[in-house]
N, C-alpha and C positions, 0 to 999 in steps of 0.2 A: 519438854521442849528446850528448856534452858540447858539441861545437861547435854542434849544433843548438840546445841550450838557450841558449848564448851569443848565437846569432843571434836567437832569439825575444826574449831579454832586451833586446838592442840595439834591435830593432824596437819593442818596447813603450816603452822609454825615449825613443826618438826621436819616436814618435808623440805621447806625452804632452807632451814638451818643446815640440814645434812647436805643438800645440793650445793649450796654456795660455800659450805665448808670444803667440799670436794674441789670446788673451783679455786679456792684459796690455796689448798694443798698442792694442786697441780701447778698453779702459777708459781708457787714458791719452790717446789721440788723439781719440776720438769721444765718450767718455762712454757710460754705459749708463743708460737712462732707462726708468722704468715707463710703458708705453704707455697703460694704462687705470687707472682709479681702483680697480677690484676688487683688483688686485695690491697697491696701496698700503694698502688696508684690511687685506688678509691679512698684509702685512708688519707693520702696526701691531698686529694681534692677536698675532702670533708674538713681536714684540719687547717687548710690554707697553705700547705707546703707546695701546692701545685700552682696556684694563681696569686698567692699572697694574701688571700682573704678566704675564710671558711665558706664552703659552697656545698649545697645539697645535691647538685647535679652529678650523681655518681654513675649515671648511664645504665649500668647493669642492675642496680638496686633502685627501687622506686623512690621518687623524690620525697614523699612524706617521711620515710625512714631516714633518708639522707639529710633532709632539712633538720630533723630532730637531733641527729648526731652532730651536725655542723654547728648547731646552736650551743651545744655543750662545750665545744672548743672555745667559744667566746667566754664561757664562765671559768673554765679551768684549762688553759691552752697547753699545759705540759702533760696532761693525762691522755692516754691513748684511748679515747672514747670509742672509736670505730671498732677496735679489737675487742674491747670489753663488752660492747653491745652485741657484737656477732657471737662471741663465745657464750655470753650471758643467755642468749636465746636457747642454746642447747641445755644449759643448766636449768632454765625455767621448765623446759620439757622434762628433764629428769625429775624435777620437783613434782610435776604433775603425775608422773608414773609412781613416785614414792607415795604421794598422797592417796592414790587409789587404794593401796593396801592399808595404809595407816587409818583411813576413814572407815574401814569395814568393822562390823561387829564381831571381832575376833579377840582372842587372848593376846596378852602382851608378848608372849613367846612367839605366837604365830606372826605377829606384826614385825617382830625383830628378825625372824627368819626371812620374811618377805623382803624387808629392807636390805638385808645382806645379799639376797639373790639378785635384786634389782641392781645394786651397786656392782656386784660381780659381773653381771651381764653388761653393764655400762662399761666396765673396765676392759672387757674383751672386745666389744664392738665399736665403741665411740671414743675411748680414751685417746687413741692415736690421732683421731681427727679433731680433737680438742687441742691437743698439744701442738699439732701442725694443722691449722685450720684453714679452710677456704669457704667462701660465701655459699657456694652451691651445697656443700655438705652440711653447713650450719642450717640451711633451709630444710634439707632432707631430714635431719634428725629432729628438728623442731616439728616438722609436719608429721613424721612418724609417731612422735609422742602425742600429737593432737589426735591422730587416728586411733591410737590405743586408748586414750582417755575417752574419746567419743564412744567407742565400742563397749566401754565398761561403765558408762554413766549410771549413777544411782539416784541422783537428785537433779531436779530441773535447773537449779542455779549453776550447776557445774558446766552447763552449756557456755557460760561466759568464758571459762578457761579454754574450751575448744575454740571459741570464736577468736580469742586473743592469739592463741598459738597459730591458728590458720591465717589470721591477718598478718602476723609476723612472717610466716612462710611466704605468703604472696608478695609482701613488700621486699623480702630479701631475694627471692628467686621465683618469679611467677610460674616458670616452667615446672617446677617441683609441685607447686600448688595444683596445677592442672593434672599432673601425673597422679596425684593422690585422690583426686575427685572420684574416679570410678570406685575405689575402695570405700569411700564414704557413702556413695550411692548404694552399693550392695548392702552395707550394714544398716543403712537407713531403711531399706526395703525389708531386710531380714527382721528388723525390730517390729515393723508396723504392718507388714503384709501377712495375711493368713489365707489358708486354702481349705475350703470345705469340700468334703467328698460328695459324690453322687449329684453334683449340680452342673456338670459339664465344665470343660476347661475354661471357657471364657467367663462363665458365671461363677466359677468356684473361687476365683481370686477376690479378696476383700482388702481394701486399703482404708482403714478407719480414718476419717478426716477430723482431726482435732487441731485447734489453734496452736496448742503447745508443740505439736509435731513440726510446725512450720516456722517457729520463732528463730531457731538457729539458722536454717537455710536462708531465711529472709534477712537476718542480721548480716550474714556473710556476704550475701548478694549486694546489699546496700553499701557495705564497707568497701567491697571490691570496686563497685561502680564509683564511689567517692574517691578512692585512691586513683583510679584511672582518669577521672575528671581533673584532679589536681595534676596528674602527669601531663595531660594535654595542655594545661595552662603553663606548666613549668617549662615544657619543651616546645612551645609554640614559636613560629617564625620560620622563614625559609631556610635559614642557616641550620637550624636543628633538623628540619625535614630532610635537607640534603645529607646531613651527617648520618641520619638514621638509615638512609638508602646506602650510603657508603659503608656503614657499620655492618649491615646485613650482608652485603656482597663481600666485604673483607673477611667476615666470619666464615663464609662458605669457602673462600680461597684458602685461608690459613688454618682453619680449624678442621675442615672436612675433606675437601677435594685436593688440596695442595696447589702450589703455584704451577701453572701450565708451562710446558717446555717451549722455549722460543723456536728451536729447530724443528719442532713438530708442525708448526704452522707460521712461518715467518711473515707471510703476506698479511695475516690477521694482525700481528703486532705492528707491522709497518703502517697499516691503516689507522691504528690507534696512536701512532707517533712514538712507539717504544722501540728502541734499538736493543742490542744485546747487553750493553752496559746498564740500561734502565732495568732490564729483566733481572740482571744479576743483583742490582740494588734491591729490587722487590723481593728476591729470594732471601736476601739478608735482612729483610724487614726494614730497610732504610728508606722508608716512604718519603721522608723529607728531601731526599736527593733526587727524586723523580719530578720533573717539571709538569705542571698542569694535571696532576693526578686528582681526579674528582670522582663523584659518585657514579657518573655514567661510565667512565673508563673502568672503574673497579667492578661494576656490574657486568661489563663486557668480559673482563678477565674471569669473573666467576662462571659465566656461561661457557667460556672456552675451557676452563678447568674441569667443569662438569662433563663437557663433551669428551675431553681427552681421557678422563678417569673412567668413563663408562663406555668408551668406544669399543664396539665389537662384543658388548656384553648383552646377551639375550635375556628374556624374562626368566627362563629356567635357571640360568647362571646367576641372575640377581637374587632369586629366591634361595638358591643353594648358598650363595655368599651370605645372605641374611641369616640363614639358619646356622651356618658355621660361626658367624660373628656373635649372634645372640647366645648360642649354646656355649661358645668359648668363654664369654663373659659371665654367663650364668654359673657354670661349673668350675671356673678358675679358682684355684686355691689362694690366689691373691686376695680374695674377699672372704676367706675363712676367718673366724668360724661363723660369720653372719649368714652366708649362703648355705652352709652345712646345716645350721639350726633351722633355717627356713625350709629346706628340703625334708629334713627329718620330721618336722612338725606337720608338713603337708601330707607326708606318707602316713603318719600316725592318725591324722584327722580323717583321711579317707578310710583307713581300716576301722577306726572307731565308729564312724557313721554306718559303714556297711554292717558291722556287727551289732550296734546298739541303737543308732538313731538314723534309720534310712530316710526318714522324712526330711532330715536336715542335709542330706547328701547333696541335694540340689544346690544349696547356697555355697557349699565348698567347691563344687564343680564350676559354678559361675565365677567365683573368685579366681580359681586357677585358670579358667578360660580367658578372663579379662587380662590378668597379668601376663599370661603366656602370649596373648595377642599383642600386648604392649611391648614385650621383649622383642618379638619378631618384627613388629612395626619399626621400632627404633633400629633394629639390625638392618632392615631393608633400606632405611634412609641413611644408614651409615652413621647414626648419631648415638653411638655407645662408647664414648671415651670413658676413662676410669671413673671420673667424678659422677657421670650419669649412671654407670653400672652400680657403683657404690650406693647411690641414692635409691635405685630400684631395689637393691637387696634390703636396705633399711625399711622400705615400704612393704616388701614381701614379708619380712619377719614380723613387723607390727601387725599386719593382717592375720597372719597365722596365730599370733598370740591372742588377738581379739577373738578369733574363731574358737580357740580353746576355751576362753572365758565364757563366750556365748553358749557353748555346748555344755560347759561344766565337764569337759572331757578329761577326767582324772583316771588314772589306772585303778584297777580293783584294789580292795583293801589289802589283799595278799601281796600285791606287787608294789604298793606305795612306798614302803620302807626301803626295799632294795633300789627302787628307782630314785628315791630321794638321796640315798647314799651315793649312788653313781653320779648323779647330777652335781652333787655337792663337791665331790672330788674333781670332776671334770671342770666345773666352773672355776674352782680355786686354782688349779694348775694352769689353766689357760689364762686366767686373769694375771697371775704372777708372771708368766712368760710375756704377756703383752706389756705389763708394767716395765719389765726389764728391757724389752725391745724398744719401747717408746722412749725410755730414758736414754738409751744408747743412740737412737736415731736423732733425738733432739740435740744431744751433745755434739754429734758430728755436724749437724746442720748449723748449730750456733757458731761453730768455728768459722765456717765459710761466710755465713750471713753477717756476723759481727764485724768481720774484716771489711766487708763491703760497706756496711753502715758507717764504719769509722772513716772510710774514704769519702763517703758522702758528707760526713761531718766536716772533713777537711775542705771539701768543695764549698760548703756553706760559709766557712770562715774566710774564703777568698771572695769578698763581696764585689770586686771589680772584674771577676773572671767567670767564664763559662766552660764547662767540661762536658764533652759528648762521648758516650760509650756505645758501642754497637749493641743493638737490642738483644741479640742472642748471647752476648757476653754478660749482660745484666740480668737476664731472666733466671738462669740457674741459681744465682745468689741474690735474687730480688727480694728475698724475705727479710723480715725484721722481727724483733721481739716486741710483744706487747709490753708497754712500760708505763710507769706512773710518773716518770720524769723525762719526757721526751722533748726533743727540740724540733718543732714543726715550723721553723722559719722557712722562707722561700728556698726551694730545692734548686741548686745550681749544677747538679749532676744530671744530665739529660741523655736520652737515647736518640737514635737517628730515626725513630718512628715507632708507633705502636697503635693500639686500637683507638686512642684519643686523637690521633692525627686528623686534621681537617675540621675538628670540632670547634664550636665557639669557646670552649674552655682553653684551647690552644691559643686562640687570639688574646684572651685575657692574660695567659701566662707569658706570651711573647711581649705584651705590653708591660707587664710587671718586670720582665728581665731587660727591657729596653732594646729589643731587637725586632726586626720586621719579618725575618724568616731564618730558618736554620742555615740554609746555604749561604745567605748573605753574611750571617754571623761567622761561619767557618772561614769564609774567604776574606773577612774584613781585617783580620790581623792579630794584634798584639796580645789580647787577653782571652782568646778563645782557643781551646785545646781539644784534640782528639785523643782519647785514652785507649791504650791497649793494655790488657791485663796479663801479666806473667810472661808473655812472649815479646821479645824485643823486635817487633816488626809491626807496621801499620796494617799489614794484611790486605783485606778487601778494600779498605779505605784508600790505601796507597795506590792500588791498581786503579781505583775509580778516579783519583786526582790525575794520575798519569794519562788516562785515556780522555778525560774531559777538560783538563786545564793545561794546555800546552805551555803556558808561560809561568806555571807555578810548580813547586815541589813540596813534599812533606818532609819536615825536618824534626828530628828528636831534640827537644829542648830541655827536658827535665825528667827525672825519675823519682817518684815518691814511693818510699818503702814503708809499709804499715804492717807491723807484726809479722815480718818475713815475706809478705806478698808485695811484689813490685808492680807499680802502675806507671807505664811509660807514656809521657805526655808529648804529643806531636802538634806541630803547627803547620798550616798551609802558608807558605811565604815565598818571597823572592821570585826571581826569574829562573826558569828551569835551564840547566845546562845540558844540551843534547848534542 
């Protein structure tokens, strides 16, 4: 028994060491970059750069996780805790996958080969999403690791690891948690359900009821309920309720259906009190420039957007569109090699079961049916952007790998060495190509992102000024590098609107910045600037002022050049000369 404990301890230590050694190497050699602006905003909220005080209300991520991250900024305010926590969950999942092989009763050579293969697979499928990470995919890879670990559990205590990984997945992105549950359900039944012949279909199925079988589901259920209860308390109040309604409608408009066209139904927009200038502001995501924009009006916009996008589309056309979208995302080479491996393993498992284990074919078909249905369902709803498709592929691959382990579906002795050789060469080549591609992509993104971060640092240094940049100008370069020496003081470079608009967080931020509203600040004068990047024109903002403020003009007052990139600073001032 003592020897067994030492072996387990050694396997745990080795897996954690290798996993976080990989994290350190990637951080040092590639850098870890925020892929999208949403994560940067949540980082700013957690760190205090948004409201001036670290806050756990990250909106997309559960408050329990956000609160923990925000407390860490109070201890070490210059360390980018949000970034390290998010990427750290993926490496915790990697450690769990490495431990699975290291804990088995195999030779040292076998364990070494297993570790190399896991790391090579990680380099092909997850490396890019670690180097350029976003919260959705952090949850997806963490959840996929939990699924693989659960499907290959050998000891009852290992359920603790599954519970931890699942809880992290739920806290980071609950949608991914629900997406993975069908797979967990299938493998749970596969493990515990038996079928006896000659007893009739209804009587033949047997589910042995043991307390040990229900400990993990019960622990996950209790934890999820506890997290949701904390969420209810953290986001209570009429302001948060209204913002949740606003957020749901905003997501439907900007993430899925698109902003409805004014000319397609002008009477509708007139009833809402929106003119063409307002609609142009909304198309530019300049939410702060639209008066009286609330949850009810955004919900009405979402309904109109849905009506316009689905107008004249019958059920058959919707189904056809769903199939085309789902199949396009499923087979797209943009997700290679992950989707290719998943497809190859599914085909191999079907052939293996037909030839050798026909009794187990049922479970493979159930898995494929459930996942196929989920793909089509998401396609029908139009909810298959890149991040969701990538998450689905991660779940699919994890399920196929678990099924291989569950069946012990290895090639025959005669084919094992050739198969091993082919897989070794393939994994090595693809891993090297992905390493090179990731390094190149990160270098390119760092140039743009670092320049924008330097401009934001300049804005921070101007403590008596505010700088507004159009949302769509900020988003392409909204990323930042994870750092151990960050400046998370109050951010004075703001957008004209985003998903946090109308939230209680915005009220705290405006209070910290000493303004009552964005429009009042822009029209107030001397120390507030509108920023245009690269182009010497105020563009949309200039047209907006011309149409809405007859007595004012937009004047170029300064140009800031940072590493070759020009930022043109405009102010709204004076009496317009017409």
